[in-house]
N, C-alpha and C positions, 0 to 999 in steps of 0.2 A: 570423188574426194568427199570423207566424211564431213560433217561438219563442224565436230570436234577436234580435228585438225588444225580449222582454223579458227575458229573461237572456243577458247576453253571454257570450262564450267565456273571457272573465278571471272571471267569477260560477263558471263551471259548473269551471273550475279549481280553484279554491279550496274549491269543494264538494268536491272531491275529498281534499282534504286533512284532512277532519274525519272521518277513518275512525275515529279515537280520539280523544274529544272527553269534554270536561265539559258537561253538558247545559245547565247556565245561560250560559255561554259563546258553546256553538253557536247556542243561540235567540237570544240578543243580536245575533249576527253575523247571522244568517240574516233577522231580522225588521227589522234595519236595511236589508239588501240588499233584500229585497220593498219597503220605503219608499220606496230609491232609487228602485226599477223604476217602482212607481206613479206617481212623482212624474215620470219620465221621460214617462210616456203623456200625463197632465195636462197636461204643459207644452206637449207636441205639439200639444193640442186645445185650448189658452191661450196663443196664441203672445204676447199681451201680458203675462202674469204671467213672474215670475223665480222659480227657485231661492231659498232663503233659509235655507240651514243646516241646523241639527236644533237639538231641543230633546229632553231627557231625560224618561222616564217608565218606569213600572214596568209590566210586565205580567204576568200569572200564565195558567200551562197546569196544569191539575189543582194538584199541592202543588207546582209548582217555580215560583219568583217569581225573575224576572231584571229588571236595566236593559237599557233600549231608547233608542237613539238615533233619535229619529223625524224624518224628512224633512218640511219645511215649505216653504211658497211664500210670498213677499212680499205678492201683491196678493189672492188669491184663498182663498176657505175650503177650503183642499186638505186633506183628511183621508184618510191611508191606509186602506186598504179591511179590514186586519185588526184596526183599531183596535174595541174594543166601543163600543156606543151611549152617549151622553152627551158632555159638555162638558169634566168634571172633569179635570185633569191631576193626577197623583199622583207626586212624586218621591221618591227612595229616602226622602231625609229628612222627607218629607212624611207617609210611613207610619208611620215611627219617631217623629214626634212626635206625631201621631196614637194610636198605641199608649200612648203615656205618659201624655197626657191622659186616655184611655180607663182605664188601669189605676191613675192617681194619683187620679181621680175616683170609682172604684168603692172600698167599704167593705172590700172584700177581692178577693184574686185570682180568688176561686170567684165571688163577686157576678159579677166583671167578665166571667168566662166565661158565666154565665147570661144576663147583658143583652146579650151578644154575639150568641146565639141571637135576639134577636128585633130586630136592628138590621140595615139594608143599608150597612154600613161595608165599605170595600174591604180590609181585613185580618181575617183567620179565627183560630181556635184555634190552630194551628200557630205562626203568625207571632206572638200573643202569647206562647207558650211560650218563642219563640226570645229574645223582649226581654227577660221575666222571668231566664231561664238567662244570660242575658250580665252581668244587673247582680249577680244573687247571684254570678256567678264573679266579677265585677268586684271585688265587697268580700272575696271570699276569698282573692283574689290579693293586695288590697291588705294585709291582716291576716298574709300569711306571706311578704311578698316580703321580699329583703334591705335592711337600712337602711344610710345613711350611718354612716361609722366616728365622725365629729366633727358635731355641731351647737352651734349657738348657745345654744336654749333648748328646751326640752321643757317643755309646758303640758299638764295633767290636769285632768279632773273628770270627775265620773260624773251620772248623769239617770237617775232612776226611772221605768220604763215599765210597761205592764199587757201581758200575752200570756196567749192563749189556750194551753195544753197540747196538747200533739201529738194528743192524742185525746180526745174529750168535749167538753163545753161549759165546763169549769172556766178561770178567767181568775187568774192566778197574777201576782205581784210581780216584777219582774226590774229589773236596774241594768245601763245601758249606760255602759261607761268608755271614754272618747274621751281619745285620745293624740296632738296637735298637736306637730310641730317647727319651728323657725326656723332655716334654713339658715346657714351664713355669709357668704352673699352676698344675704341678706334673704327668699328666698321661704319661705312656709307649707307645710307638707308633713302630711299625714295620715298618721300612722305607725302607726296601728290605730283602730276603733271595735270593741270585744268586750262581748260581753253574758253575764250570769252571771243566774243564778236567785237569786232573794231579795235583801233589801238591800244597801245598799253597803257591802263590809265590807272589811278590810286583807288577809284572805288572797286576797283576788280582785284588790287592787292587787299582791300580788304576784305574781300569776300575769301581769299586764298588764307589767308590768317584767321579769319573766324573760324573755317572749316579746320584749320591745324588745331587752334583749341578747341573746339567743339569734340575733336575726336580725341581729347584727352593730353595734348602737350601742354605744358605749365612753366618749366622751367627750364631756360638756357643760358649758357655761359656767354654766347656770342652770337649775333646774328650778322651775316656779312650778304652785301649786296651794292648795287650802285647808287649814285648819287639822284634818283628820280625823284621828282618833285613830289613831296608828300609822302614819300615811303618811309622816310627817316622818323617822322612824328609816328606814323603807324606802329613801324618796329616797336619804338620804345612802350606804347600805349597796351600793345597785345603780351609784351614780354618785358614788364618794367624791372626784372633784374638784370634783365640780359647787356653787354656792351655792343656796341655797334659800329662794326669795322667797314668803312666803306671800301668800296673796291680800288685797289691801288691801279690795276692793270688799265682801269676807265679813266683814272687821274693823269696817268702818263699819257692815254690818248688826246684826251681834252688840253692837255698843257702842249701838246706838239699841233692841236688844231688852232688854240686861242693864242700862243706866244710866239714871237718870231724866233726865226732859228737861233739865233744868238743866246736869247733866252732860255728856248728850250733845250739847248745842250747843257746851259748852268743848271737848268733842272733836273735833267738825267743825271748828270754826275753826281749833284748832291742828292739826287734819290737812293742811287746807288750806293752811297756812305749810309744813308739813313736806314734802308733796309738792311744793312749788315751790321747796325749798331747791335752792342751788347744789352743795353737796356733800355726803356723806356723813356728814361730820363735823357739819356744821351741822343735817343733818335728826337725826339721833343725839341731839344737845343740845337741839333743841326736843321731841321725844319724851319724854326723861327728866325735861323739865321738866312736861310733861303728865301723867305717869305722879304727880309728886310731888303734882299736885292732886288727883287721882282718891283715893276710899276704899280705904286700903290694905288694908282686912279682906276687900274682894269678891274673890271666886275668879276674874273677870273679868278684874280687873286684875292681879292676880298671875300669872294665865295668861299674859298679852301682855307682863308685863315680864319674863317668861322666853324669850322669844320675840322681843324688840325687835329685835335684828338681822337676823332672818329677814323682817320686815316692813318693812326699809329696803335690802335690797341692791338694789333698783332704782335707788337713787340714784347707785350706783358705776358706772353705765352710762351713754354719752352721751346728752342731753336729748331727742334724736330716737327713742329707744328705750324711755324709761321708761313710756309710757302701753300698751305692748305687754308689757312685762315685770311691771307691779305687780299685775296681776289676771291672773284667768281668762278675762277677756272673750270672746277667741279660741274658745274652747271654749264657753261659753256661748251665742255665736253660732248654733252647731253645734246644741247643747242644743235651743235655740227651734226650729229647723228639725226636729228630731227631734219636738217638741212637738205642733208644726203636722201632721207626718205622722200622730202617732199620733190626733189630734184628728179628722183627716179620714177616719180609719179607724174613727171611732165612740166612741172614746177608749180603744182597744187594740187592740194587733196582733192578726192572727187568726190568725197561725201564723209559726213560724221563719221560714219561707220568705218569706212575705208582707212581714214584719220587714227582713230582709236585701235584698230588692227595693228595697223604698223607701230605706235607707240607702245601696245600691250608687248610686242616682240622685244622692242628696245629695251623697257624695262625689265621684262623676264629674264634676257640674255645677262644684264648686268648683275641682277640680284642672285642670280643663281649660279654665276659666271665669277668674274675676278672680283665682285664686291661681296663674295661669302666670306672672305678672311677680314680680319682687320690689317691695315699696314703693318708693317715690322716697325718701323720707326716710330709709329705712333703706341704703339703697343708698350715699347721701351718707356716711354713717359706717361702711361693710363693712369698710373697711382698718383702722379704728380697734378694731374687733371682733378682727380676726385678728391682731393686734398684742396683744390682751390674752390670746387663744387660745394664741398662742406662747409668751408670758411664764408661763401656767399651766401648759400641758403639753409634757413633752419629746418628740419623736419616738419614744420609746420605752416611754412612758408609756400602757399599754394597761389 
């Protein structure tokens, strides 16, 4: 067979243009052309068959992995000569999803590497390393990128985790601090996922709030968190124009813990009416009536009496937003995912890198998944939020 029956002059001219090339791009181009050439021979030998475009898959030569458009036909089972044996087609996203499943299913990154040696998967150690690096860097970028100047709300909560220290077998207690933002147009934003060694501490919350301010956040309508000691005063100092909403889910939990069953049932019934109040003033009146019926000598009762305004802030906002603003449930949803990741790792994270890899996947799945669009109820009242924001803050109020 003559050379120009396989490689046209156009192909040879294009080949000369690759004197300076990026290997992946060159191989993608070359193997596509080889597939087209092989298909042209096949079609000459099978006149009843027809070309049918291309499908995408990934090939690997040594350590170089590259995407290729593979020529195909409509009727015959045509297969270009350079494809390895087997029928499985792996697209680039298939590799990534396979790597996710492999890594997330393993108790640690190290155990995933060990298991890979005994498997016949179309991924190698280097590819897993690249996937891990991608998500570790994703979290690092997330925690350091500039933030919006203005937000409708910031929601804060912490969760305890166990993690193996850098060297050795010792497992220690750490706390992961999560900050979620609600934009004025109704989108949920992960502002940061920070982890510090030890139990939840006010000094660690101070570091988290400092980071948010350093990254550009200034004006917030509402800051939502639980009644952790010292956090209320920190929120007021870092976001002086914000109203502080204390989590009402934590309030009910604490009421059940501290009150007798009789008083707790009374508290729960009153709270249901408070939650459904039409106005802030009505809710405040009901809360005060409830406090009068509770034992005044109890420390729990005295504490919530001092903070009653902070439990009712959500009533000042449109009804469509109240369920979002009255508790830390948004962050607790992330905390549950962190707990699942910890459980899948055997009850503790095996390293900082292992933890950050899993946190990176969690964050990316939310931000590029269901959190990409604003809640439809939120969008319906976004204009009211902007009006409230303009009334509270001036353009020069930073």
